[in-house]
C-alpha positions in Angstrom: 26.8 -28.2 -155.3 26.4 -32.0 -156.2 28.1 -31.7 -159.8 29.8 -34.9 -159.7 29.3 -38.1 -160.8 29.5 -41.4 -159.6 31.8 -42.9 -161.9 34.3 -39.2 -161.2 33.3 -40.0 -157.0 34.7 -43.4 -157.2 37.5 -42.8 -159.5 38.9 -39.9 -156.7 38.0 -42.2 -153.3 39.9 -45.0 -154.8 43.0 -43.5 -154.5 42.6 -42.7 -150.9 42.7 -45.9 -148.0 38.8 -46.7 -147.6 39.5 -46.8 -143.7 35.7 -46.6 -143.1 34.0 -49.0 -141.3 32.1 -51.4 -143.2 28.9 -52.9 -142.7 27.2 -56.0 -142.9 23.9 -54.9 -143.5 23.2 -54.4 -147.1 20.9 -51.3 -148.2 18.1 -52.3 -150.6 16.7 -50.8 -153.6 13.7 -52.1 -155.7 13.7 -52.4 -158.9 9.8 -53.4 -159.7 9.7 -53.2 -163.7 8.5 -56.0 -166.6 11.6 -58.2 -166.8 9.6 -60.5 -168.8 7.6 -60.2 -171.8 7.4 -57.9 -174.8 7.9 -54.9 -173.1 11.2 -56.3 -171.4 13.0 -54.7 -173.3 12.5 -51.4 -170.8 13.2 -53.6 -167.9 15.5 -56.1 -168.3 18.3 -54.0 -169.5 17.7 -51.6 -166.8 18.5 -54.4 -164.2 21.6 -54.9 -165.7 22.6 -51.7 -166.1 21.7 -51.6 -162.0 23.5 -55.2 -161.2 27.1 -53.1 -163.2 26.0 -50.1 -160.6 26.0 -52.3 -157.8 29.1 -53.5 -158.6 30.9 -50.9 -159.0 29.8 -49.4 -156.0 30.4 -52.5 -153.6 33.8 -52.7 -155.0 34.6 -49.4 -154.4 33.2 -50.0 -150.3 29.7 -48.9 -150.3 27.6 -46.2 -149.5 29.7 -44.2 -146.9 26.5 -42.5 -144.4 27.9 -40.3 -141.6 31.4 -42.5 -141.5 30.5 -46.0 -142.4 29.8 -47.6 -145.4 27.4 -50.0 -146.3 26.9 -52.0 -149.6 24.3 -51.7 -151.3 21.5 -54.6 -152.7 19.2 -54.4 -155.8 16.2 -56.5 -155.3 14.4 -57.2 -158.5 10.4 -57.9 -158.8 9.3 -59.0 -162.4 5.9 -57.4 -162.8 5.2 -57.9 -166.7 4.1 -54.6 -166.8 1.0 -55.7 -165.3 -1.1 -54.0 -162.3 -2.1 -56.5 -160.2 1.8 -58.4 -160.3 3.0 -55.1 -159.6 1.0 -54.7 -156.6 2.2 -57.6 -155.4 5.7 -56.7 -155.9 5.0 -53.7 -154.7 3.8 -55.1 -151.2 6.4 -57.5 -150.9 9.7 -55.2 -152.1 7.7 -52.6 -149.1 7.2 -54.5 -146.9 9.1 -57.3 -146.8 12.6 -56.3 -148.2 12.2 -52.9 -146.9 14.0 -50.9 -149.6 14.6 -47.3 -149.5 14.6 -46.9 -153.3 11.9 -48.2 -155.3 12.4 -47.8 -159.3 9.7 -48.4 -161.4 8.9 -48.0 -165.0 6.4 -46.6 -164.5 2.4 -46.3 -166.8 -0.2 -48.5 -165.8 2.1 -50.3 -163.8 2.2 -47.5 -161.0 -1.3 -46.6 -161.0 -2.8 -48.9 -159.2 0.4 -48.3 -156.2 0.1 -44.4 -155.8 -2.5 -44.4 -152.8 0.2 -47.3 -151.0 3.6 -45.5 -151.9 2.3 -41.8 -150.8 1.0 -43.5 -147.3 4.5 -44.9 -147.2 6.6 -42.2 -148.0 8.3 -44.5 -150.2 10.9 -42.7 -152.6 10.1 -43.5 -155.9 11.1 -43.4 -159.9 9.6 -43.6 -162.5 10.8 -43.1 -166.2 7.2 -41.9 -166.9 6.6 -37.9 -165.8 3.1 -38.2 -167.0 2.7 -40.7 -163.4 3.9 -37.4 -161.6 0.8 -35.9 -159.5 0.4 -33.4 -156.5 -0.9 -36.4 -154.3 2.7 -38.1 -154.9 4.9 -36.1 -153.2 7.5 -39.2 -153.3 7.4 -39.5 -156.7 9.9 -38.6 -159.1 11.4 -38.5 -162.7 14.9 -37.5 -162.6 16.3 -39.5 -165.5 14.1 -39.5 -168.5 11.4 -37.0 -169.6 9.7 -39.4 -171.6 7.8 -38.4 -174.2 8.3 -34.7 -174.1 12.0 -35.5 -175.6 11.3 -36.0 -179.0 9.8 -33.3 -179.7 13.8 -32.4 -180.2 13.9 -35.0 -182.4 10.7 -33.4 -184.7 12.3 -29.7 -184.6 15.4 -32.0 -185.7 14.2 -33.2 -188.8 12.2 -30.1 -189.4 15.6 -27.9 -189.7 17.7 -30.7 -191.7 15.1 -32.3 -193.6 12.7 -29.4 -194.9 11.1 -31.3 -197.7 10.0 -33.8 -195.2 6.4 -32.1 -194.6 3.7 -34.8 -194.4 4.1 -37.1 -191.2 2.0 -40.5 -190.4 1.7 -41.6 -186.2 1.1 -44.6 -184.5 0.9 -45.9 -181.2 -0.9 -47.7 -178.6 -3.4 -46.8 -176.8 -2.1 -46.8 -172.9 -0.3 -44.8 -170.6 2.8 -45.2 -172.9 1.0 -44.2 -176.1 -1.2 -41.4 -175.6 1.3 -39.2 -174.1 3.7 -39.9 -176.8 1.4 -39.0 -179.7 0.0 -36.0 -178.3 3.9 -35.0 -177.4 4.0 -35.8 -181.9 1.4 -34.2 -182.5 2.5 -30.7 -180.4 5.8 -31.0 -182.3 4.6 -32.1 -185.6 2.6 -28.7 -185.0 5.2 -26.4 -184.0 7.5 -27.6 -186.7 4.9 -26.9 -189.5 4.6 -30.9 -190.4 1.4 -32.3 -191.6 0.1 -34.9 -189.8 -1.8 -36.8 -192.4 -2.7 -40.3 -190.8 -3.2 -41.3 -187.2 -3.6 -44.8 -185.5 -4.3 -45.5 -182.1 -3.7 -49.5 -181.7 -4.6 -51.5 -178.7 -1.4 -52.6 -176.9 -2.3 -56.2 -178.0 -2.8 -55.7 -181.3 -1.2 -58.1 -183.7 -1.6 -57.5 -187.2 1.1 -54.9 -188.4 -1.0 -54.4 -191.2 -3.5 -52.6 -190.6 -1.5 -50.1 -188.3 1.0 -49.5 -191.1 -1.0 -49.7 -194.3 -3.4 -47.1 -193.3 -0.3 -45.0 -192.4 1.1 -46.3 -195.7 -1.9 -45.0 -197.6 -1.4 -41.3 -197.2 1.8 -41.4 -198.6 3.9 -39.7 -195.6 7.1 -38.5 -195.7 7.6 -39.8 -192.4 6.7 -42.8 -190.3 6.3 -42.1 -186.7 6.4 -45.3 -184.8 5.8 -43.0 -181.7 6.5 -45.0 -178.3 5.8 -48.5 -179.4 6.7 -51.2 -178.0 10.0 -52.8 -179.3 8.1 -56.0 -181.1 6.0 -54.1 -182.5 8.7 -51.5 -183.5 10.3 -53.9 -185.6 7.5 -55.6 -187.2 6.4 -52.3 -188.5 9.6 -51.6 -189.9 10.2 -54.8 -191.4 6.7 -54.6 -192.9 7.3 -50.8 -194.4 10.5 -52.1 -195.8 8.8 -55.1 -197.7 6.4 -52.9 -198.8 9.0 -50.1 -200.6 8.4 -47.2 -198.4 11.5 -44.9 -199.2 11.0 -41.9 -196.7 12.2 -41.1 -193.1 11.9 -43.7 -190.2 11.1 -42.1 -186.9 10.6 -43.6 -183.7 11.3 -42.6 -180.1 13.8 -45.8 -179.4 14.8 -48.5 -181.8 16.5 -51.6 -179.2 18.4 -53.7 -181.0 18.5 -52.0 -183.8 21.9 -53.6 -185.4 18.6 -56.9 -186.0 16.9 -54.1 -188.3 19.5 -53.5 -189.7 20.2 -56.9 -190.7 16.2 -57.8 -191.3 15.7 -55.2 -193.7 19.2 -53.3 -195.2 21.6 -50.5 -194.3 20.2 -48.3 -196.8 16.8 -48.6 -195.7 17.9 -47.8 -192.3 20.2 -44.9 -192.8 19.1 -41.9 -191.7 16.5 -42.9 -189.1 15.9 -40.7 -186.2 15.4 -41.9 -182.8 16.3 -40.9 -179.1 18.8 -42.9 -177.6 22.2 -43.1 -178.5 24.9 -46.1 -177.7 27.6 -45.1 -174.8 30.7 -45.1 -177.1 30.0 -42.1 -178.9 32.5 -40.0 -179.2 30.0 -36.8 -178.3 29.2 -37.9 -174.9 32.9 -37.9 -174.5 32.5 -34.6 -175.1 29.0 -33.4 -172.8 28.8 -32.4 -169.9 28.1 -36.1 -168.3 26.1 -38.4 -165.7 29.3 -40.9 -166.0 32.6 -40.0 -166.2 33.4 -42.6 -168.7 30.3 -43.3 -170.6 32.2 -45.8 -173.4 33.8 -47.6 -170.3 30.3 -48.5 -168.9 29.0 -49.1 -172.4 32.4 -51.9 -173.0 31.4 -53.2 -169.6 28.0 -54.0 -169.9 28.3 -55.3 -173.3 30.9 -57.9 -172.5 28.8 -59.1 -169.2 25.5 -58.9 -171.0 25.8 -58.8 -174.9 22.8 -58.3 -177.3 21.0 -56.2 -174.7 22.1 -52.5 -174.7 18.4 -50.9 -175.0 17.3 -47.1 -174.5 16.8 -48.2 -170.5 20.4 -49.6 -169.9 21.9 -46.9 -168.2 18.6 -44.6 -167.4 17.7 -46.2 -163.9 21.7 -46.1 -163.4 21.1 -42.2 -163.4 18.5 -42.5 -161.1 20.6 -44.5 -158.7 23.5 -41.7 -159.5 20.9 -39.0 -158.3 20.3 -40.8 -155.3 23.4 -42.0 -154.4 24.7 -38.5 -154.4 22.1 -37.0 -152.0 22.1 -39.9 -149.3 25.5 -39.2 -149.3 24.9 -35.4 -148.6 22.6 -35.5 -146.2 24.0 -39.3 -144.6 20.7 -40.2 -144.7 18.6 -43.3 -146.6 15.1 -41.5 -145.4 13.1 -41.1 -148.3 12.2 -37.4 -147.2 15.3 -36.2 -146.2 16.4 -38.1 -149.7 14.3 -36.5 -151.0 14.6 -32.8 -150.2 18.3 -33.0 -150.6 17.7 -33.9 -154.5 15.6 -31.3 -155.0 17.7 -28.5 -153.2 20.9 -29.6 -155.5 21.5 -26.7 -157.6 22.3 -27.2 -160.4 21.8 -31.2 -160.5 22.9 -33.0 -163.0 20.6 -34.7 -165.5 21.4 -37.9 -167.9 23.3 -35.0 -170.3 24.1 -32.7 -168.6 22.1 -29.5 -166.0 18.9 -30.1 -166.1 16.0 -28.3 -163.7 13.6 -29.7 -161.7 10.2 -28.6 -163.2 6.7 -30.3 -164.2 3.7 -28.3 -162.4 2.0 -26.7 -165.1 2.0 -29.9 -166.7 1.8 -32.4 -163.8 0.8 -30.1 -160.9 4.6 -30.8 -159.3 7.9 -30.1 -160.2 9.4 -33.5 -159.9 11.0 -34.4 -163.6 13.9 -33.0 -164.4 14.6 -31.3 -167.6 17.7 -30.7 -169.7 19.6 -31.3 -173.4 18.3 -35.1 -175.1 19.9 -36.7 -177.6 18.7 -36.5 -181.0 20.5 -40.0 -182.9 20.2 -40.7 -186.5 21.7 -44.4 -188.2 24.5 -43.9 -190.1 26.6 -46.4 -191.7 24.4 -49.3 -189.6 25.6 -47.4 -186.5 23.7 -45.2 -183.8 25.5 -41.6 -183.8 23.8 -38.3 -182.2 23.6 -35.6 -184.3 22.7 -33.0 -181.6 21.8 -32.6 -178.2 18.1 -30.4 -178.0 17.4 -28.7 -175.4 14.1 -29.3 -173.9 13.6 -26.2 -171.6 14.4 -24.9 -175.2 11.4 -26.1 -176.6 9.1 -25.2 -173.8 9.6 -22.3 -173.2 8.1 -21.5 -177.2 5.6 -24.4 -177.0 4.5 -25.6 -173.8 0.9 -24.3 -174.3 0.6 -26.7 -177.5 2.0 -29.3 -176.0 -0.7 -29.2 -172.8 -3.2 -28.9 -175.0 -2.7 -32.2 -177.1 -2.0 -34.2 -173.4 -5.3 -32.2 -172.5 -7.1 -34.0 -175.4 -5.9 -37.7 -175.3 -6.9 -37.4 -171.3 -2.8 -37.1 -170.1 -3.4 -34.3 -167.7 -2.7 -35.4 -164.6 -6.3 -34.2 -163.7 -8.1 -36.1 -166.3 -5.8 -38.7 -165.0 -7.0 -39.0 -161.9 -10.1 -38.4 -163.0 -10.6 -41.4 -164.8 -8.2 -43.4 -162.8 -6.4 -46.2 -164.0 -6.3 -47.4 -168.0 -6.4 -51.0 -168.7 -3.5 -53.0 -168.9 -1.9 -52.9 -171.5 0.6 -55.1 -173.8 0.1 -58.6 -174.9 2.2 -61.4 -173.7 2.8 -62.5 -178.2 6.6 -61.5 -178.5 6.2 -60.4 -182.5 10.2 -60.4 -182.7 10.8 -63.6 -183.9 
């Protein structure tokens, strides 16, 4: 059983002399994600977190393989969430840098790489399990099960704020937005909420009124931004504030929420529900967790990379933690061996506790980890976890419903394989100023 976390193992091994042979040749890990542009809040903070992990591990001696310690090196490539740039980056990282693990955000930037990565047996991680299919044998989603965890937020609202019955949804039409809007539809149906308006907009849309005003005209109790990009989330929230909306805000992410509080008001943002906590949250200290001391990571991260904490600051690190445990267990960085070891962990420690591999009914392959996920509420201007919702429990009751809504937007793996890549999406103009 592999249940101890990276931070815990480092804390224990640091108590003993490091008398293993040190190697100079590093083990390279590729980081292929948007580091610039409107999607950069789901890439660059993740690289920052990986840099911190890299520094911690190398100071502790590196990765132990067959009695020898190897340093690790994170090799980044900015794809800007552009499929063509992603192809260029993947070829460079795999063929030139010879990385042993390739970490990606996923979505439209992954689609054109499907064949190349499979043929070269590249162990690849994604934050979007909708990228998975039977022909992506070496692709895993061990950290984030976007957007399936969003069902926990809707379920919490339905149980704790039963007076809120009417919801308006919106998201961009791409590989991030379409599965998200399908998930919020399904979660709303399961909770008995009525979807009174739905807006699907082009990823390069900058006319915020054309998105939010039709939602407001439907007089919803809840405005749900689904998985809109950070610039849109900020602009849409500010628009709703300016129009005098008094209801509930619901969003997958709420990166840099402090800025939104400043630009609107603490009262307006009070009670906003999203899915990503700050790591100094008291409830994380009492949760079975992949980090031994999440508050220490949060404090050091913010000291080194101020004002950049986002939903992904820790998610790529969670992937590295699972990969690191498997590498040291099997004493190899060979992708097939490492992946087999990952799948044999029982139980494997997901970001927020024990989890299990899942996905065959949706993706044709059990390469996604599901477990508990936090529901986060803004309370007096601070993000605070109000509950850890169980994704497996929700799926046990409503998996068929979610599958039906995914089918309606063409996001089942069979449909995605048949239609191929969707046009890549987000515009380069940043709406947040």
